[in-house]
C-alpha positions in Angstrom: -58.2 19.4 -22.3 -56.9 16.9 -20.2 -55.7 18.6 -17.0 -53.2 15.9 -16.3 -50.8 16.7 -19.5 -49.9 19.7 -17.5 -48.2 18.3 -15.0 -44.9 16.7 -14.7 -44.3 13.0 -15.6 -43.8 10.7 -12.2 -40.3 9.7 -12.0 -40.1 6.3 -12.0 -37.3 4.0 -10.0 -35.7 3.7 -13.4 -34.9 7.2 -14.7 -31.9 8.6 -14.9 -33.3 11.0 -12.5 -33.5 8.6 -9.6 -30.3 7.5 -10.9 -28.3 9.9 -10.5 -29.5 10.7 -6.6 -29.3 7.5 -5.6 -25.5 6.8 -7.0 -23.5 3.9 -7.8 -23.4 2.0 -4.2 -20.6 -0.2 -5.6 -18.6 3.0 -5.7 -19.1 4.0 -1.8 -16.2 1.6 -0.5 -14.1 3.4 -3.3 -14.9 7.0 -1.9 -14.7 5.9 1.7 -11.2 3.8 1.4 -10.1 7.4 -1.0 -8.5 9.0 1.6 -6.6 5.8 3.4 -5.1 5.4 0.5 -3.9 8.9 -0.2 -2.6 9.1 3.6 -0.9 5.6 2.6 0.4 6.9 -0.7 1.8 10.3 0.4 3.2 9.8 3.9 4.4 5.7 3.7 5.0 4.6 0.1 6.2 8.0 -0.9 9.0 8.6 1.6 9.7 4.3 1.2 10.4 4.9 -2.6 12.2 8.2 -1.6 14.4 6.4 1.0 15.3 3.8 -1.8 16.7 5.5 -4.2 19.1 8.2 -1.8 20.6 4.6 -1.2 22.3 4.7 -4.6 22.8 8.8 -4.4 26.7 9.8 -3.2 27.7 12.3 -0.7 30.4 14.7 -1.7 31.4 17.7 0.4 28.4 16.4 3.2 26.0 17.4 0.4 23.5 14.7 -1.7 24.2 14.9 -4.9 22.1 12.3 -7.3 23.5 9.4 -9.1 23.4 5.7 -9.4 26.0 3.4 -7.3 26.2 0.5 -6.2 29.1 1.5 -3.1 26.8 2.4 -0.5 25.0 -1.6 -0.5 28.9 -3.0 -0.9 30.1 -0.9 2.0 27.2 -1.3 4.4 26.2 -5.2 3.7 30.3 -5.8 3.6 30.7 -4.4 6.9 31.7 -6.4 9.8 30.2 -3.6 12.0 26.8 -4.2 9.9 26.9 -7.9 10.6 27.3 -7.4 14.2 24.7 -4.7 14.7 22.2 -7.5 12.6 22.6 -10.3 14.7 22.9 -8.5 18.0 19.4 -6.7 17.1 17.9 -9.9 15.9 19.1 -11.7 19.2 17.7 -8.8 21.2 14.0 -8.9 19.3 14.0 -12.6 19.1 15.1 -12.7 23.1 12.6 -10.0 23.9 9.4 -11.8 22.1 9.8 -14.8 24.1 9.9 -13.3 27.2 7.1 -10.7 26.9 5.2 -14.5 25.4 6.1 -16.6 28.5 5.2 -13.1 30.7 1.9 -12.6 28.8 0.6 -15.6 28.4 -0.4 -16.0 32.4 -1.3 -12.6 33.1 -3.7 -13.2 30.0 -5.6 -16.4 31.6 -5.7 -14.7 34.6 -7.1 -11.4 33.3 -9.6 -13.3 30.7 -10.5 -16.7 32.3 -10.1 -15.9 36.1 -11.2 -12.4 37.1 -14.9 -11.7 37.5 -16.0 -9.0 35.0 -15.6 -5.8 37.1 -11.9 -6.3 37.6 -11.2 -7.6 34.4 -12.5 -4.1 32.9 -10.0 -2.7 35.4 -7.4 -4.7 34.2 -7.9 -3.9 30.9 -7.5 -0.3 31.4 -4.8 -0.5 33.8 -3.2 -2.3 30.8 -4.1 0.4 28.1 -2.9 3.4 29.7 0.7 2.8 29.8 0.5 2.0 25.9 -0.7 5.5 25.5 1.8 7.3 28.0 5.5 8.3 27.3 7.8 6.0 26.8 10.7 8.0 27.1 9.0 9.1 30.2 8.6 5.6 31.6 12.2 4.4 30.6 14.0 7.2 32.3 12.2 6.3 36.0 13.4 2.6 34.8 17.2 4.4 35.1 16.6 6.0 38.3 15.0 2.4 39.7 18.0 0.5 38.1 21.0 2.9 38.5 23.5 1.5 41.4 22.0 4.4 44.0 18.3 3.3 42.9 15.4 2.2 44.3 16.6 -2.2 43.4 20.3 -1.3 44.9 19.2 0.4 48.1 16.9 -2.5 49.0 19.6 -5.0 48.3 21.9 -3.3 50.1 19.6 -3.5 53.5 19.9 -7.3 52.8 23.6 -7.0 52.1 24.1 -7.8 48.5 25.1 -5.2 45.7 24.8 -3.0 44.7 24.8 -4.9 41.4 25.4 -3.4 37.9 21.4 -3.4 37.0 21.5 -0.5 34.4 24.1 -0.3 31.2 23.7 -4.2 30.0 21.6 -6.8 28.4 18.8 -6.7 31.6 18.1 -3.1 31.5 18.3 -3.5 27.5 15.4 -6.3 28.0 13.4 -4.3 31.3 13.4 -1.2 29.1 11.6 -3.5 25.7 9.1 -4.8 27.9 7.7 -1.7 29.1 6.8 -1.2 25.5 5.7 -4.9 24.0 4.5 -6.1 27.4 1.0 -4.5 27.4 0.5 -4.9 24.0 0.8 -8.5 24.3 -0.9 -8.7 27.3 -4.0 -7.0 25.4 -3.8 -9.2 22.4 -3.8 -12.4 24.2 -6.3 -11.5 26.7 -9.4 -10.3 24.3 -8.0 -13.6 22.3 -8.6 -15.7 25.6 -12.2 -14.2 26.1 -13.2 -15.1 22.7 -12.5 -18.8 23.3 -15.6 -20.6 23.7 -16.3 -21.6 27.7 -18.2 -24.9 26.3 -14.8 -25.8 25.1 -13.2 -25.6 28.6 -15.9 -27.1 30.4 -15.6 -30.1 27.9 -12.5 -30.9 28.5 -12.7 -30.2 32.6 -15.9 -32.8 32.5 -13.3 -35.0 30.4 -10.9 -34.7 33.1 -8.0 -32.8 31.8 -6.4 -31.1 34.3 -5.8 -27.1 34.4 -2.2 -28.0 32.6 -3.6 -30.4 29.7 -6.4 -27.7 29.0 -4.1 -24.7 28.6 -1.8 -26.9 26.2 -4.3 -29.1 24.5 -7.5 -26.4 24.2 -6.7 -22.7 24.9 -3.6 -22.7 23.2 -4.5 -24.2 19.6 -7.6 -22.0 19.9 -6.0 -18.8 20.1 -2.9 -20.0 18.1 -3.7 -16.8 15.5 -3.7 -14.4 18.3 0.0 -15.8 19.6 1.5 -15.2 16.3 0.3 -11.6 16.1 1.8 -10.9 19.9 4.9 -12.3 19.0 5.3 -10.8 15.1 3.9 -7.2 17.1 6.6 -7.8 20.0 9.0 -8.9 17.7 8.5 -5.3 15.2 8.6 -3.3 18.0 11.8 -4.5 20.4 13.4 -4.6 16.4 13.7 -0.9 15.3 13.2 0.5 19.3 15.9 2.8 19.5 14.9 4.5 22.7 15.6 1.2 25.3 19.2 0.3 23.1 20.3 4.0 23.4 18.7 5.6 27.2 19.6 1.5 29.1 22.7 0.4 27.8 24.2 3.3 26.4 24.6 2.3 22.8 26.7 -0.6 23.5 26.8 -2.6 21.4 24.6 -0.9 18.9 21.5 -1.7 17.8 20.6 -1.3 13.8 18.7 2.0 14.9 21.4 3.0 17.0 24.1 2.2 13.8 22.0 4.4 11.6 22.0 7.4 14.2 25.8 6.5 13.8 26.7 7.0 10.5 24.7 10.1 10.2 26.7 11.4 12.6 30.0 10.3 10.5 30.1 12.5 7.8 26.7 12.7 7.0 26.1 9.6 5.3 22.5 9.7 4.8 23.0 7.2 1.4 24.3 4.6 3.8 22.2 5.0 6.5 19.5 4.3 4.1 20.9 1.3 3.1 20.6 0.1 7.1 17.6 1.5 7.2 16.0 -0.9 4.2 17.6 -3.4 5.5 15.7 -3.4 8.6 12.7 -2.6 6.6 13.2 -6.0 4.5 13.9 -8.2 8.2 10.4 -6.6 8.9 8.3 -7.3 5.8 10.1 -11.2 6.0 9.1 -11.4 9.8 5.8 -10.2 9.2 5.3 -12.3 6.5 6.2 -15.5 7.8 4.1 -14.4 10.7 0.5 -14.2 8.8 1.7 -17.2 7.0 1.8 -19.1 10.6 -1.1 -17.1 11.7 -3.3 -18.4 8.7 -2.0 -21.7 9.3 -3.8 -21.6 12.7 -6.8 -20.2 11.7 -7.2 -23.2 9.0 
């Protein structure tokens, strides 16, 4: 009797057993991405769909009732209060975007291209820490600094100026929003400038370009997608912010975020507040789409 007949056949590379243990390589990205997909569906897509559905419901005796009426859309989109709040929010977010970019680029240029490596790492760490610290706490600190009896007015009074109305207007609102947006804009531009090939800068300087022309004709075109990303991120954060308009201006005039809260407080009008929220998301989606379009054009 042949002794080899009693042994199990050796598994080849294409046997079914081997295929079962190795798995399907094409399925691995699907398995790894499934938790992210579930997360997005449960915590973003489902609430968004519910928010849109509520816009067609009615409120009777301070209680939500399912319905399908367009009355909420007609009342909100036709209201002068909504138009003024939308225009004011757009102006505030656009102004903050311009200010953030104007302040962020010189800081990022200095950090990325002028500081030695050790000081650059320290500067980046100092920018990262505020991003993860309490935004509310920083706004409270600015209230103390800008109040009539605060540090700024105390210093101005010492030289015979003031006190100035620093708190409660457009100035304090932009200070509060820059507290939120400026560190992020600086970080985005710093990382982008750090990735610019130094050979390009040296070549431009060897050709006789002054530093201002190097910035305009070499650095800014090289990081155009990052500038678009910083502008888009800044606008999105400023457009939807609630804390700075509330605590730095007293909600006067109201932004769209403030208007949502006021609408809910006035008779539990959740459907009309949802209309404002959906309108804000539509504006943010439009700005995000334009940002992606500009970024793709800059990357070509």
